[in-house]
Each structure stands twice: as C-alpha cells, then as structure tokens.
C-alpha positions as CSV (number, residue, x, y, z in Angstrom):
1,X,-12.1,-9.9,1.0
2,X,-10.1,-12.3,3.0
3,X,-7.4,-14.7,0.7
4,X,-7.7,-18.1,2.1
5,X,-4.8,-20.8,1.8
6,X,-6.5,-24.1,1.3
7,X,-3.5,-25.8,2.6
8,X,-3.1,-23.8,6.0
9,X,-7.2,-23.0,6.2
10,X,-9.0,-25.9,4.9
11,X,-11.5,-26.6,7.5
12,X,-11.9,-22.8,8.2
13,X,-12.8,-22.1,4.7
14,X,-15.7,-24.8,4.5
15,X,-16.8,-23.6,7.8
16,X,-16.9,-19.9,6.3
17,X,-18.7,-21.1,3.5
18,X,-21.2,-23.7,4.8
19,X,-21.8,-22.8,8.2
20,X,-22.8,-18.9,6.8
21,X,-25.4,-20.4,4.9
22,X,-27.0,-21.9,7.8
23,X,-26.4,-19.6,10.0
24,X,-28.5,-17.1,7.2
25,X,-31.2,-19.4,7.3
26,X,-31.5,-19.6,11.0
27,X,-31.9,-16.0,11.1
28,X,-34.5,-15.9,8.0
29,X,-36.4,-19.2,9.7
30,X,-38.2,-17.1,12.5
31,X,-39.5,-14.7,9.8
32,X,-40.9,-17.2,8.0
33,X,-42.6,-19.1,10.1
34,X,-44.8,-15.9,11.3
35,X,-45.8,-14.9,7.5
36,X,-46.9,-18.7,7.1
37,X,-48.6,-18.1,10.5
38,X,-51.0,-15.1,9.4
39,X,-51.0,-16.2,5.9
40,X,-53.0,-19.3,6.9
41,X,-54.9,-17.4,9.8
42,X,-55.8,-14.2,8.0
43,X,-55.9,-15.7,4.3
44,X,-56.1,-12.8,1.5
45,X,-56.5,-9.9,3.9
46,X,-52.7,-10.7,5.3
47,X,-51.5,-11.1,1.0
48,X,-52.6,-7.6,0.4
49,X,-51.7,-6.3,3.4
50,X,-47.8,-7.4,2.8
51,X,-47.8,-6.5,-0.6
52,X,-48.9,-2.7,0.4
53,X,-46.2,-2.5,3.3
54,X,-43.4,-4.1,1.1
55,X,-44.1,-3.7,-2.3
56,X,-46.0,-0.2,-1.9
57,X,-49.6,-1.0,-3.2
58,X,-51.1,2.5,-2.9
59,X,-54.5,0.6,-2.6
60,X,-56.1,-2.8,-2.6
61,X,-55.4,-4.8,-6.2
62,X,-56.7,-8.3,-7.4
63,X,-53.8,-10.4,-7.2
64,X,-54.4,-11.8,-10.4
65,X,-54.2,-9.4,-13.6
66,X,-56.6,-9.5,-16.2
67,X,-55.8,-10.3,-19.4
68,X,-55.9,-6.7,-20.7
69,X,-53.6,-5.7,-18.0
70,X,-51.0,-8.6,-19.6
71,X,-51.3,-7.3,-23.0
72,X,-50.7,-3.6,-22.2
73,X,-48.0,-4.4,-20.4
74,X,-46.6,-6.8,-23.0
75,X,-47.0,-3.7,-25.2
76,X,-44.7,-1.8,-23.9
77,X,-41.9,-4.2,-24.9
78,X,-40.0,-2.9,-28.2
79,X,-40.2,-5.5,-31.1
80,X,-36.7,-5.8,-31.1
81,X,-36.7,-7.2,-27.4
82,X,-39.5,-9.6,-28.6
83,X,-37.2,-10.6,-30.8
84,X,-34.7,-11.0,-28.1
85,X,-36.8,-12.8,-25.8
86,X,-38.4,-15.1,-28.9
87,X,-34.9,-16.5,-29.3
88,X,-34.3,-17.6,-25.5
89,X,-37.6,-19.4,-25.9
90,X,-36.7,-21.1,-28.5
91,X,-33.1,-22.0,-27.1
92,X,-34.4,-23.4,-23.8
93,X,-36.8,-25.3,-25.7
94,X,-34.3,-26.7,-28.0
95,X,-32.4,-28.1,-25.4
96,X,-34.9,-28.9,-23.1
97,X,-37.2,-31.1,-25.6
98,X,-35.5,-34.7,-25.2
99,X,-35.5,-34.4,-21.4
100,X,-38.8,-36.3,-20.9
101,X,-38.4,-40.0,-19.7
102,X,-39.4,-43.0,-22.0
103,X,-41.9,-45.9,-21.2
104,X,-41.0,-48.8,-20.3
105,X,-42.4,-52.4,-20.0
106,X,-40.8,-54.9,-17.8
107,X,-41.9,-58.7,-18.1
108,X,-41.4,-61.9,-16.5
109,X,-42.9,-65.3,-15.4
110,X,-46.5,-63.9,-15.0
111,X,-45.1,-60.6,-13.8
112,X,-46.0,-57.0,-16.0
113,X,-44.9,-54.1,-15.3
114,X,-45.2,-50.7,-17.1
115,X,-43.4,-47.5,-16.5
116,X,-44.7,-44.1,-18.1
117,X,-44.1,-40.8,-17.1
118,X,-47.3,-38.2,-16.7
119,X,-47.3,-34.9,-16.1
120,X,-48.6,-33.0,-12.9
121,X,-51.9,-31.2,-13.1
122,X,-50.7,-27.5,-11.9
123,X,-47.4,-25.9,-11.6
124,X,-46.9,-22.4,-10.1
125,X,-43.6,-20.5,-11.3
126,X,-42.1,-18.3,-9.0
127,X,-40.1,-15.2,-10.5
128,X,-37.9,-13.0,-8.6
129,X,-38.8,-9.0,-8.8
130,X,-38.0,-7.9,-5.4
131,X,-35.1,-5.8,-6.5
132,X,-34.9,-6.4,-10.2
133,X,-37.1,-8.5,-13.1
134,X,-36.0,-12.0,-13.8
135,X,-38.3,-12.3,-17.6
136,X,-35.5,-15.2,-18.1
137,X,-36.8,-17.1,-15.0
138,X,-40.3,-17.3,-16.4
139,X,-38.6,-19.0,-19.0
140,X,-36.4,-21.4,-17.3
141,X,-39.6,-22.5,-15.5
142,X,-42.2,-22.4,-18.0
143,X,-40.6,-24.0,-21.1
144,X,-40.1,-27.6,-19.2
145,X,-43.3,-27.6,-17.9
146,X,-44.8,-27.1,-21.3
147,X,-42.5,-29.8,-22.6
148,X,-43.9,-32.3,-19.7
149,X,-47.5,-31.5,-20.7
150,X,-48.6,-29.6,-17.1
151,X,-52.1,-28.9,-17.9
152,X,-52.0,-25.4,-16.1
153,X,-49.1,-23.1,-15.3
154,X,-49.5,-20.3,-13.5
155,X,-46.6,-17.2,-12.7
156,X,-46.7,-15.1,-9.6
157,X,-44.1,-12.2,-9.2
158,X,-43.5,-9.6,-6.8
159,X,-45.4,-6.3,-7.9
160,X,-43.1,-3.1,-7.0
161,X,-45.9,-0.2,-6.8
162,X,-48.4,-2.6,-7.9
163,X,-47.0,-3.1,-11.1
164,X,-45.4,-5.9,-12.8
165,X,-42.2,-5.3,-15.1
166,X,-43.5,-5.1,-18.7
167,X,-40.6,-7.5,-20.1
168,X,-42.2,-10.3,-17.8
169,X,-45.9,-10.0,-18.9
170,X,-44.3,-10.2,-22.6
171,X,-42.9,-13.2,-21.4
172,X,-45.7,-14.8,-20.1
173,X,-47.4,-13.4,-23.4
174,X,-45.6,-14.8,-25.6
175,X,-45.4,-18.3,-23.7
176,X,-49.4,-18.3,-23.7
177,X,-49.4,-17.7,-20.1
178,X,-53.4,-16.8,-18.9
179,X,-52.9,-16.8,-14.9
180,X,-50.5,-14.1,-14.0
181,X,-50.1,-13.2,-9.9
182,X,-49.1,-10.0,-8.4
183,X,-47.6,-11.7,-5.3
184,X,-44.4,-12.5,-4.3
185,X,-42.1,-13.6,-1.0
186,X,-42.8,-16.2,1.1
187,X,-45.8,-15.4,1.7
188,X,-46.6,-16.1,-2.1
189,X,-45.3,-19.5,-1.5
190,X,-47.3,-20.4,1.5
191,X,-50.6,-18.9,-0.5
192,X,-50.0,-21.3,-3.8
193,X,-49.3,-24.1,-1.6
194,X,-52.6,-24.2,0.7
195,X,-55.2,-22.2,-1.6
196,X,-56.1,-19.1,-0.1
197,X,-58.6,-16.9,-1.3
198,X,-58.4,-16.1,-4.9
199,X,-55.0,-18.1,-5.3
200,X,-55.4,-21.4,-6.5
201,X,-53.6,-24.5,-4.9
202,X,-50.8,-25.8,-7.0
203,X,-49.1,-29.2,-7.2
204,X,-45.4,-28.1,-7.5
205,X,-43.6,-24.5,-7.4
206,X,-40.7,-24.3,-8.7
207,X,-38.6,-21.0,-9.3
208,X,-35.7,-19.5,-7.8
209,X,-36.1,-16.8,-5.0
210,X,-34.7,-15.0,-2.2
211,X,-33.8,-16.5,1.1
212,X,-37.2,-16.0,2.2
213,X,-38.5,-18.0,-0.6
214,X,-36.4,-20.5,-0.3
215,X,-36.5,-21.2,3.4
216,X,-40.5,-21.3,2.9
217,X,-40.0,-23.4,-0.1
218,X,-38.3,-26.2,2.3
219,X,-41.3,-25.1,4.8
220,X,-43.7,-26.3,2.3
221,X,-42.2,-29.5,0.7
222,X,-44.7,-32.3,1.5
223,X,-47.3,-30.2,1.2
224,X,-46.7,-29.4,-2.4
225,X,-43.8,-30.8,-4.8
226,X,-40.7,-28.1,-4.8
227,X,-37.8,-28.2,-8.0
228,X,-35.0,-27.6,-5.2
229,X,-33.5,-25.4,-2.6
230,X,-32.5,-22.5,-4.9
231,X,-32.0,-19.3,-3.2
232,X,-29.7,-16.5,-3.0
233,X,-27.2,-17.2,-5.9
234,X,-23.7,-19.1,-5.7
235,X,-20.4,-19.0,-8.0
236,X,-17.2,-20.5,-7.4
237,X,-14.4,-20.4,-10.5
238,X,-11.4,-22.3,-10.6
239,X,-8.4,-21.1,-12.4
240,X,-5.8,-23.8,-13.2
241,X,-3.8,-20.8,-14.8
242,X,-4.0,-17.1,-15.0
243,X,-6.9,-15.8,-16.6
244,X,-8.0,-12.0,-16.8
245,X,-8.3,-10.4,-14.2
246,X,-11.1,-8.5,-15.4
247,X,-13.0,-11.0,-16.7
248,X,-13.0,-12.8,-13.6
249,X,-14.2,-9.7,-12.0
250,X,-16.8,-8.9,-14.1
251,X,-17.9,-12.8,-14.0
252,X,-17.9,-12.1,-10.0
253,X,-20.1,-9.1,-10.3
254,X,-22.5,-10.7,-12.3
255,X,-23.8,-13.2,-9.9
256,X,-23.3,-10.8,-6.8
257,X,-25.3,-8.3,-8.3
258,X,-28.4,-10.9,-7.7
259,X,-28.6,-10.4,-3.9
260,X,-26.7,-9.2,-0.8
261,X,-26.5,-12.9,0.0
262,X,-24.8,-13.8,-3.0
263,X,-21.8,-16.0,-2.5
264,X,-19.0,-15.6,-5.2
265,X,-15.3,-17.1,-4.9
266,X,-11.9,-17.7,-6.8
267,X,-9.7,-20.9,-6.7
268,X,-6.5,-19.7,-8.0
269,X,-3.0,-21.6,-8.3
270,X,-1.2,-18.7,-7.9
271,X,-1.0,-15.9,-5.8
272,X,0.2,-13.0,-7.8
273,X,-3.2,-14.0,-10.1
274,X,-5.5,-13.5,-6.9
275,X,-4.2,-10.2,-6.1
276,X,-4.5,-9.0,-9.8
277,X,-8.1,-10.3,-9.6
278,X,-8.7,-8.1,-6.4
279,X,-7.3,-5.3,-7.9
280,X,-9.7,-5.8,-11.2
281,X,-12.6,-5.6,-8.3
282,X,-11.4,-2.8,-7.0
283,X,-11.1,-0.9,-10.1
284,X,-14.4,-1.7,-11.7
285,X,-16.6,-2.2,-8.5
286,X,-17.7,1.2,-8.6
287,X,-19.0,0.5,-12.5
288,X,-21.9,-1.2,-11.4
289,X,-25.3,0.1,-11.4
290,X,-26.1,-2.1,-8.6
291,X,-23.1,-1.0,-6.4
292,X,-24.5,-1.0,-3.4
293,X,-25.5,-4.5,-3.4
294,X,-22.6,-5.9,-5.0
295,X,-20.2,-4.4,-2.6
296,X,-22.1,-6.0,0.6
297,X,-22.2,-9.0,-1.1
298,X,-18.8,-9.2,-1.4
299,X,-17.6,-7.9,1.9
300,X,-20.0,-10.7,3.4
301,X,-20.0,-13.8,1.7
302,X,-17.0,-13.6,-1.1
303,X,-13.6,-15.5,-0.6
304,X,-10.5,-15.8,-2.5
305,X,-8.4,-19.1,-2.2
306,X,-4.6,-19.9,-3.1
307,X,-3.9,-23.6,-4.0
308,X,-1.3,-25.8,-4.8
309,X,-2.7,-29.0,-5.0
310,X,-5.4,-28.8,-7.5
311,X,-7.3,-32.0,-6.1
312,X,-7.8,-30.3,-3.0
313,X,-8.9,-27.5,-4.4
314,X,-11.7,-29.7,-6.5
315,X,-12.6,-31.7,-2.9
316,X,-13.1,-28.5,-1.5
317,X,-15.4,-27.8,-4.1
318,X,-17.4,-30.8,-4.5
319,X,-18.1,-30.6,-0.6
320,X,-19.3,-27.1,-0.9
321,X,-21.2,-27.7,-4.3
322,X,-22.1,-24.2,-5.3
323,X,-25.0,-23.4,-7.5
324,X,-22.5,-22.1,-10.4
325,X,-18.6,-23.0,-11.0
326,X,-16.2,-21.8,-14.2
327,X,-13.5,-23.6,-14.8
328,X,-11.2,-22.3,-16.8
329,X,-7.5,-23.8,-17.8
330,X,-6.9,-27.6,-17.6
331,X,-10.2,-28.9,-19.4
332,X,-9.9,-32.5,-18.2
333,X,-10.0,-31.8,-14.8
334,X,-14.0,-31.1,-15.0
335,X,-13.8,-35.2,-14.9
336,X,-13.4,-34.5,-11.0
337,X,-16.4,-32.4,-10.3
338,X,-19.1,-33.4,-9.7
339,X,-21.7,-31.5,-7.3
340,X,-22.0,-28.1,-8.6
341,X,-25.4,-27.2,-10.1
342,X,-23.8,-26.5,-13.4
343,X,-20.5,-26.5,-14.6
344,X,-19.1,-23.8,-17.2
345,X,-15.9,-24.4,-19.5
346,X,-13.6,-22.5,-21.2
347,X,-12.5,-18.9,-21.7
348,X,-15.3,-18.4,-23.6
349,X,-18.1,-19.6,-21.4
350,X,-19.0,-16.9,-18.9
351,X,-21.9,-17.9,-16.7
352,X,-24.2,-14.7,-17.3
353,X,-24.5,-16.5,-20.8
354,X,-26.0,-19.2,-19.1
355,X,-28.5,-17.3,-17.3
356,X,-29.6,-16.3,-20.7
357,X,-28.8,-17.9,-24.0
358,X,-27.5,-21.1,-23.7
359,X,-30.5,-23.1,-23.3
360,X,-29.9,-24.9,-20.5
361,X,-32.0,-24.0,-17.0
362,X,-30.5,-21.4,-15.0
363,X,-32.7,-22.2,-12.0
364,X,-30.4,-24.5,-10.1
365,X,-29.6,-26.1,-6.4
366,X,-27.9,-23.9,-4.4
367,X,-26.8,-24.3,-0.2
368,X,-24.8,-27.2,-1.2
369,X,-27.9,-29.0,-2.3
370,X,-26.5,-30.0,-5.8
371,X,-24.7,-32.9,-3.2
372,X,-28.0,-34.6,-4.4
373,X,-30.3,-32.7,-7.1
374,X,-29.8,-31.1,-10.3
375,X,-31.2,-28.3,-12.3
376,X,-34.7,-27.9,-13.2
377,X,-35.6,-30.1,-16.0
378,X,-38.7,-31.5,-18.0
379,X,-38.8,-34.7,-15.6
380,X,-39.4,-32.5,-12.3
381,X,-42.7,-31.7,-13.9
382,X,-43.9,-35.3,-14.2
383,X,-44.2,-38.6,-11.9
384,X,-43.6,-42.0,-12.6
385,X,-46.9,-43.9,-13.2
386,X,-46.4,-47.6,-12.5
387,X,-48.7,-50.5,-12.9
388,X,-48.2,-54.0,-12.2
389,X,-50.2,-57.1,-12.9
390,X,-49.3,-60.6,-11.7
391,X,-50.9,-63.9,-12.6
392,X,-51.2,-67.2,-10.8
393,X,-48.0,-68.5,-11.7
394,X,-46.4,-65.6,-10.2
395,X,-48.5,-66.2,-7.1
396,X,-47.9,-69.8,-7.2
397,X,-44.5,-69.3,-7.3
398,X,-43.3,-66.5,-4.9
399,X,-46.5,-66.6,-2.6
400,X,-45.3,-68.8,0.0
401,X,-42.0,-66.8,0.1
402,X,-43.6,-63.5,0.4
403,X,-45.9,-64.9,3.8
404,X,-42.6,-66.2,5.1
405,X,-41.3,-62.7,4.4
406,X,-44.6,-61.2,6.5
407,X,-44.2,-63.5,9.4
408,X,-40.9,-62.3,9.9
409,X,-41.7,-58.7,10.1
410,X,-44.8,-59.7,12.3
411,X,-47.5,-58.5,9.5
412,X,-49.8,-61.1,10.0
413,X,-52.7,-59.3,7.6
414,X,-50.0,-59.0,4.7
415,X,-49.9,-63.2,5.1
416,X,-53.5,-63.4,4.9
417,X,-53.9,-60.9,2.1
418,X,-51.8,-63.1,-0.4
419,X,-53.3,-66.7,1.0
420,X,-56.3,-65.1,0.0
421,X,-55.6,-64.4,-3.5
422,X,-54.1,-67.9,-3.7
423,X,-56.7,-69.6,-2.4
424,X,-59.2,-67.7,-5.1
425,X,-56.8,-68.4,-7.7
426,X,-56.8,-72.3,-7.0
427,X,-60.9,-72.7,-6.7
428,X,-60.8,-70.8,-10.3
C-alpha cells in the first residue's frame, strides 16, 4: 500500500483515485451492454439463464417469491434478531420522517402558482446480495419510499442457489413488502426498467450495488429514474491528530470487505501515525472473515496520504468526493468539507454505525457524484407538481413582452398563441 506525500504527489494522487474510477467503468461497460442486449432480446429466458449460470440455480425458478416463501424464510430469523431489525427500522423512520417537501403557493397580480410534492407510483429497491446479504439496504431503500407515499414498492436481490437470505425476507415482511424477486446484477436493473416477462416496469430504481449494477443504472437513467450512482463503496478518513491505529484499521476493513473494488484511504498529518496504522492493517487483516476481498481491495485501491497543510488535504477530499468520510481531531475543519456523501465526526462515530443504526441513510453517492447529489432521502421518491393559473390582468401586463421574446427567438407560433388568448380575453 503506497504512502503518498500530498505536497509532492497531489496530481498523481488524484489521478490514481479519480482515474482509477473511470478505468473500472470502461472495463465493465462492454459486459453490461451485452447483458442489456440479451435481456431486451430474449426476455425472461435470459434472466433465468443468467441466474442459473451466475447464482448457481439448479433449476429454473419463478422470479417472484410467493407470500408463503417470504414468510417461511423469515421464520428462520430469531426473535432477538427480529427485534434488532425492528430497532433499525424505527431509527431510520425517525430520522427520515421530516424530509418530505412542503406545499407552497406563490401569488402576484394575475398569477397563482401552486407547488406540491407527489409520490412516484412504483419503485424498485435493489438489495445487493452477491457476496453478502444486506437487509440494512432493504430498510434504507424502503422506509423513505413508504414515508413519501409510494403506492407500490418491490424488492429484488440476487438468490444464491435460488435462495434468498432469511434476514432480507424478515426485513421485507416487517416492512410489509409483498413483491420480492430473486434477481440480481445488471440484468435486474434492465428487467425492471423495461418490464420483462413477469417482471414489472418501475418508475424509480434505488439501492447500492456492484460496478455492474452502477453502470446499468447509469445506462437506464431517462427510461426510469434512479436515486444516484451508488457503486463500490468508498471511505476517506481525515485525522488532524493521531488516533487509534487499530480502530482506523478496522474502519478501513469495514468498507474494504464490501467489494474487491472498494476504495479506502487515510489522510494524516503525522508520518509516524500513518506507519502505525499500516502496522495495524498488517497485524489485523488476517482476522477478517472476508480476508481475500479485503486484501484485494487494499492492494489495488487503498491509499495512505501524509499532509502538512490541512487545507490542501481538504481540497483533495472535496475533489474526490468519497461516499463516506470520517473526521477525527479538529472538528472545526468540517466547515470546509462539502462533498463527501456523508461525514462522520469524532472518535465515537465509526462509519459502520451509520451503515446500520444511526438512522441516516447509507445509500450514498459514489464515484465522485457527491459533488452534485446527496444520499437517498424521502424527496427522491417524489416529484414536484406545479399548477399555474394566470388571468386577464397578467396577459394584459406581460403579453406584449412575451410576444416580443418569441420574435427574438424566431418562434412565431409562440407569439400567435399568446395573441390568440389576449384576443379571447378582449372579446369576453
């Protein structure tokens, strides 16, 4: 794992992190395009074939689970763990409750505009499950959709050997989700975007996923809405003073274990601290239950950065816009930090707590998308409905100006449309 000097290596560091993202995307794009071609051309047959080959199905299965299958699977979860799931749902609901946009009415002479937020009709919550189950992502995607008033929420997740993890089914049952599908990967994104066979078309797709899922979401945007580009996880830790090397090593492992393409990094003002963290990484990495994934992510995508000027470190972090950030030390520095998907501050706020139990959403922008968007929230499941009414006074006052602008832009029919309404008003 390379140790960078931000004073000497600023441009090279950004090229390693940001350029690495684009390289990953280009390698995946071709494979995703082939998946799209087959799903659109062969329909449900391709979906079952992909599931058989990639998820180990022994035989073709119905893509949608029956209510009996959901309930039987959920029964495998202990009462204690059900209570923990209920607690997570409660915390997520409490945090998201006040997020929905407020109705607004704007009036001036002869004009009335009313804005209100209306829910989308049908949403898909994509739940990752290729290498680990994520009931937490089901909760994070579903709760804000329910608070927004979405009429129909369906869930899809990969099904290893045709089976869906009981904890995902238990979370679905606790949230009252009836539509659960055993389908994952880019093929799931295409199927729900276009409506394929027994798979319904949705209006919005939300949820994190691997790089293939992220690229498919990028491809279908416009055909359906998406929450954001939420691909392989990212974490940057900024220490303005030395902090427990062991704790930092485990913070980095906690995100590296998601995916071989995960990106984790540490910025510290002390070289001695950096090497202490590196020693802790070497000491504890073998204890990880997903050791191979962690080691590959660290080897290919991790970075340790020494800085002397904290403003330069923060400028780099704002440019990178990682999915997650931890700030340990001088908490006043957070005022300069704008673009991470979320910022965890202080010695008692590990990113892993945010993944589960704080209540804030863990479906967050990756790949630098934090520079222009934020994490999943209630308003992402709504659209602004705008109603406009003008009367004769407004036409009399501004009609000529609008006609002149139509002439400037060379749009003749625009001007004639306005004139026709004025004439009707004059005749009345």
